[in-house]
Backbone as a chain_set.jsonl record, in Angstrom:
{"seq": "MTFFRRDETKMDETDSNVNAPSEENRVVNKFASVLWRLDQGDDLPEEKEARKEAYGAVRKEYRIKARKMQRQLERNGVVLSYTEGGEEA", "coords": {"N": [[-12.412, 7.943, -33.284], [-11.303, 6.872, -30.158], [-11.528, 4.195, -27.935], [-11.298, 3.21, -24.525], [-10.705, 0.614, -22.172], [-11.815, -0.01, -18.771], [-9.495, -0.524, -17.348], [-7.798, 1.056, -18.652], [-6.586, 0.147, -20.995], [-6.211, 0.14, -24.497], [-8.972, -0.351, -26.68], [-9.359, -2.5, -29.443], [-10.437, -2.751, -32.912], [-11.654, -5.214, -33.108], [-12.939, -5.725, -30.777], [-16.069, -5.942, -28.981], [-18.927, -3.995, -29.972], [-19.143, -1.002, -28.358], [-21.261, 0.709, -28.242], [-23.515, -0.729, -28.728], [-26.833, -1.734, -27.926], [-27.857, -3.399, -24.909], [-29.06, -6.776, -24.516], [-31.442, -6.777, -23.026], [-32.248, -4.086, -23.292], [-32.683, -4.003, -26.046], [-34.902, -5.66, -26.279], [-36.791, -4.179, -24.798], [-36.864, -1.805, -26.323], [-37.902, -2.718, -28.804], [-40.332, -3.842, -27.955], [-41.586, -1.546, -26.972], [-41.91, -0.054, -29.345], [-43.654, -1.707, -30.745], [-45.893, -1.666, -29.046], [-46.574, 1.031, -29.339], [-47.246, 1.116, -32.089], [-49.497, -0.559, -32.053], [-51.203, 0.928, -30.4], [-51.615, 3.133, -32.034], [-53.137, 2.234, -34.173], [-55.453, 2.798, -36.715], [-54.577, 5.355, -37.096], [-51.918, 5.444, -37.721], [-49.106, 6.895, -39.217], [-48.53, 7.015, -42.763], [-46.064, 7.301, -44.163], [-42.629, 6.389, -43.721], [-40.742, 8.164, -42.523], [-42.436, 9.977, -41.253], [-43.635, 8.271, -39.399], [-41.371, 7.638, -37.859], [-40.764, 10.143, -36.757], [-43.12, 10.694, -35.312], [-43.149, 8.559, -33.474], [-40.737, 9.047, -32.186], [-41.345, 11.29, -30.673], [-42.795, 10.295, -28.55], [-41.381, 8.237, -27.55], [-39.907, 7.842, -25.125], [-41.907, 7.659, -23.134], [-43.233, 5.344, -23.981], [-41.195, 3.476, -23.729], [-40.927, 3.394, -20.959], [-43.448, 2.379, -20.282], [-43.275, -0.108, -21.611], [-41.141, -1.302, -20.227], [-42.251, -1.541, -17.647], [-44.354, -3.308, -18.223], [-42.882, -5.509, -19.097], [-41.548, -6.251, -16.722], [-43.76, -6.975, -15.125], [-44.703, -9.145, -16.606], [-42.48, -10.885, -16.356], [-42.536, -11.375, -13.613], [-44.702, -12.995, -13.563], [-43.899, -15.235, -14.84], [-43.38, -15.079, -17.596], [-41.131, -14.595, -20.184], [-39.653, -12.273, -22.298], [-37.917, -12.252, -25.403], [-35.462, -11.226, -27.839], [-35.14, -11.734, -31.271], [-33.219, -11.821, -34.218], [-34.438, -10.741, -37.376], [-37.171, -11.346, -37.116], [-40.568, -12.265, -37.847], [-43.126, -10.089, -39.058], [-46.389, -9.367, -37.923]], "CA": [[-12.622, 7.946, -31.859], [-10.619, 5.772, -29.499], [-12.162, 3.772, -26.701], [-10.427, 2.549, -23.584], [-11.358, -0.177, -21.137], [-11.656, 0.578, -17.437], [-8.094, -0.625, -16.923], [-7.133, 2.028, -19.52], [-5.96, -0.423, -22.173], [-6.942, 0.555, -25.693], [-9.795, -1.363, -27.338], [-9.15, -2.519, -30.882], [-11.673, -2.845, -33.695], [-12.265, -6.535, -32.987], [-13.733, -5.765, -29.557], [-17.497, -5.761, -29.228], [-19.382, -2.618, -30.167], [-19.456, -0.433, -27.053], [-22.507, 1.455, -28.34], [-24.629, -1.64, -28.995], [-27.718, -1.869, -26.77], [-27.86, -4.711, -24.276], [-30.188, -7.625, -24.936], [-32.646, -6.304, -22.339], [-32.672, -2.829, -23.911], [-33.214, -4.303, -27.376], [-36.249, -6.186, -26.076], [-37.646, -3.07, -24.373], [-37.036, -0.902, -27.464], [-38.808, -3.335, -29.778], [-41.635, -3.962, -27.304], [-42.152, -0.19, -26.93], [-42.357, 0.346, -30.684], [-44.832, -2.52, -31.071], [-47.006, -1.108, -28.278], [-46.954, 2.299, -29.975], [-47.954, 0.812, -33.337], [-50.821, -1.078, -31.709], [-52.009, 2.045, -29.893], [-51.928, 4.051, -33.132], [-54.212, 1.643, -34.977], [-55.669, 3.385, -38.039], [-53.949, 6.678, -37.151], [-50.491, 5.275, -37.988], [-48.692, 7.622, -40.423], [-48.205, 6.17, -43.92], [-44.659, 7.401, -44.546], [-41.675, 5.925, -42.718], [-40.174, 9.308, -41.803], [-43.494, 10.512, -40.394], [-43.756, 7.332, -38.287], [-40.198, 7.822, -37.008], [-40.916, 11.404, -36.044], [-44.234, 10.556, -34.362], [-42.715, 7.655, -32.404], [-39.668, 9.72, -31.452], [-41.933, 12.254, -29.741], [-43.37, 9.599, -27.391], [-40.556, 7.05, -27.325], [-39.551, 7.676, -23.715], [-43.081, 7.189, -22.404], [-43.508, 3.958, -24.359], [-40.141, 2.637, -23.131], [-41.294, 3.218, -19.551], [-44.598, 1.47, -20.288], [-42.798, -1.432, -22.014], [-40.331, -1.855, -19.136], [-43.184, -1.943, -16.588], [-45.057, -4.51, -18.678], [-41.906, -6.591, -19.114], [-41.343, -6.681, -15.328], [-44.964, -7.681, -14.701], [-44.708, -10.445, -17.275], [-41.445, -11.726, -15.759], [-43.024, -11.795, -12.291], [-45.718, -14.027, -13.801], [-43.301, -16.374, -15.529], [-43.269, -14.888, -19.038], [-39.897, -13.906, -20.511], [-39.562, -11.808, -23.675], [-36.568, -12.274, -25.965], [-35.355, -10.593, -29.14], [-34.441, -12.52, -32.28], [-32.997, -11.075, -35.47], [-35.219, -11.159, -38.528], [-38.474, -11.878, -36.748], [-41.653, -11.978, -38.785], [-44.113, -9.115, -38.626], [-47.763, -9.889, -38.028]], "C": [[-11.956, 6.706, -31.28], [-11.316, 5.467, -28.188], [-11.155, 3.049, -25.834], [-11.261, 1.758, -22.589], [-11.156, 0.514, -19.796], [-10.22, 0.507, -16.945], [-7.177, 0.211, -17.821], [-6.306, 1.41, -20.653], [-6.837, -0.1, -23.37], [-7.721, -0.619, -26.273], [-9.479, -1.332, -28.829], [-10.476, -2.75, -31.592], [-12.359, -4.198, -33.574], [-13.079, -6.667, -31.713], [-15.193, -5.51, -29.886], [-17.841, -4.28, -29.308], [-19.826, -2.04, -28.823], [-20.777, 0.329, -27.071], [-23.723, 0.562, -28.58], [-25.504, -1.765, -27.752], [-27.647, -3.282, -26.2], [-29.076, -5.495, -24.77], [-31.488, -7.135, -24.309], [-33.161, -5.001, -22.957], [-33.232, -3.049, -25.307], [-34.642, -4.81, -27.274], [-37.204, -5.048, -25.723], [-37.899, -2.118, -25.535], [-38.047, -1.457, -28.467], [-40.221, -3.443, -29.213], [-42.334, -2.603, -27.274], [-42.671, 0.226, -28.302], [-43.588, -0.445, -31.126], [-46.06, -2.001, -30.324], [-47.506, 0.182, -28.916], [-47.744, 2.052, -31.25], [-49.354, 0.282, -33.072], [-51.737, 0.027, -31.207], [-52.429, 3.003, -31.002], [-53.071, 3.535, -33.987], [-54.302, 2.253, -36.363], [-55.017, 4.752, -38.196], [-52.452, 6.619, -37.433], [-50.113, 6.008, -39.278], [-48.244, 6.67, -41.529], [-46.701, 6.149, -44.219], [-43.733, 7.043, -43.386], [-41.122, 7.08, -41.884], [-41.196, 9.928, -40.846], [-43.709, 9.605, -39.181], [-42.596, 7.488, -37.316], [-40.33, 9.072, -36.152], [-42.007, 11.306, -34.968], [-43.83, 9.66, -33.189], [-41.629, 8.315, -31.558], [-40.192, 10.691, -30.408], [-42.457, 11.585, -28.472], [-42.558, 8.377, -26.983], [-40.275, 6.802, -25.847], [-40.723, 7.115, -22.906], [-43.391, 5.724, -22.717], [-42.433, 3.006, -23.851], [-40.457, 2.375, -21.664], [-42.442, 2.219, -19.434], [-44.152, 0.035, -20.615], [-41.989, -2.083, -20.902], [-41.232, -2.323, -17.986], [-43.909, -3.234, -16.966], [-44.125, -5.716, -18.683], [-41.68, -7.135, -17.696], [-42.556, -7.457, -14.81], [-45.04, -9.069, -15.327], [-43.69, -11.396, -16.652], [-41.864, -12.219, -14.378], [-44.058, -12.907, -12.411], [-45.213, -15.156, -14.689], [-43.169, -16.257, -17.035], [-42.01, -14.072, -19.322], [-39.91, -13.545, -21.993], [-38.119, -11.9, -24.144], [-36.609, -11.696, -27.373], [-34.592, -11.526, -30.07], [-34.318, -11.685, -33.541], [-33.919, -11.637, -36.552], [-36.561, -11.777, -38.203], [-39.526, -11.478, -37.779], [-42.583, -10.946, -38.202], [-45.497, -9.681, -38.846], [-48.566, -9.099, -39.031]], "O": [[-12.042, 5.62, -31.854], [-11.653, 6.372, -27.425], [-10.267, 2.359, -26.335], [-12.361, 2.161, -22.211], [-10.42, 1.495, -19.694], [-9.774, 1.384, -16.205], [-5.952, 0.096, -17.762], [-5.427, 2.068, -21.209], [-8.063, -0.073, -23.263], [-7.212, -1.737, -26.352], [-9.346, -0.257, -29.413], [-11.512, -2.924, -30.95], [-13.538, -4.317, -33.907], [-13.84, -7.624, -31.571], [-15.52, -4.941, -30.927], [-17.128, -3.43, -28.775], [-20.778, -2.533, -28.219], [-21.356, 0.571, -26.012], [-24.849, 1.057, -28.629], [-24.986, -1.888, -26.642], [-27.404, -4.243, -26.93], [-29.996, -4.934, -25.365], [-32.52, -7.081, -24.978], [-34.368, -4.83, -23.128], [-34.163, -2.353, -25.714], [-35.496, -4.443, -28.08], [-38.298, -4.958, -26.28], [-39.028, -1.664, -25.721], [-38.939, -0.74, -28.921], [-41.196, -3.167, -29.913], [-43.536, -2.517, -27.522], [-43.756, 0.797, -28.408], [-44.464, 0.093, -31.804], [-47.143, -1.906, -30.9], [-48.712, 0.404, -29.023], [-48.776, 2.682, -31.483], [-50.296, 0.63, -33.783], [-52.918, 0.06, -31.551], [-53.491, 3.619, -30.916], [-53.886, 4.319, -34.473], [-53.326, 2.228, -37.113], [-54.914, 5.26, -39.312], [-51.781, 7.65, -37.388], [-50.724, 5.774, -40.32], [-47.643, 5.633, -41.25], [-46.137, 5.09, -44.495], [-44.014, 7.351, -42.228], [-41.045, 6.974, -40.66], [-40.839, 10.354, -39.748], [-43.936, 10.088, -38.072], [-42.792, 7.475, -36.101], [-40.037, 9.049, -34.956], [-41.824, 11.782, -33.848], [-44.137, 9.97, -32.037], [-41.612, 8.152, -30.338], [-39.557, 10.895, -29.373], [-42.556, 12.231, -27.428], [-43.003, 7.575, -26.162], [-40.393, 5.672, -25.374], [-40.547, 6.208, -22.093], [-43.766, 4.958, -21.829], [-42.726, 1.844, -23.569], [-40.275, 1.259, -21.179], [-42.411, 1.324, -18.59], [-44.597, -0.918, -19.976], [-42.128, -3.281, -20.655], [-40.999, -3.388, -17.414], [-44.061, -4.137, -16.144], [-44.53, -6.819, -18.315], [-41.629, -8.349, -17.501], [-42.402, -8.475, -14.135], [-45.396, -10.044, -14.663], [-43.985, -12.572, -16.44], [-41.577, -13.359, -14.014], [-44.266, -13.672, -11.469], [-46.0, -15.937, -15.225], [-42.871, -17.251, -17.698], [-41.836, -12.986, -18.771], [-40.147, -14.402, -22.844], [-37.196, -11.654, -23.367], [-37.657, -11.678, -28.019], [-33.535, -12.046, -29.713], [-35.225, -10.926, -33.882], [-34.149, -12.844, -36.63], [-37.041, -12.642, -38.937], [-39.38, -10.481, -38.485], [-42.812, -10.921, -36.993], [-45.75, -10.385, -39.824], [-49.741, -9.394, -39.251]]}, "num_chains": 1, "name": "protein.A"}
């Protein structure tokens, strides 16, 4: 697949990944999945594939919830950020 910039010049392989989520979307995605896991509590599926499937069914709703919470936090002076390799609680 070949990608072109808006000025129609061809992008080479050294250009940034055009499909990579923005920093804000990465934060919202991770925040949404954490909210879902917390809401599941003891009902969290044991197997990874089952968790992926269960989260995929409600992902959109949790992204909306996470984005609303993120905006409320920012209005109150709290900023969320995403770091690679964070520790799980």
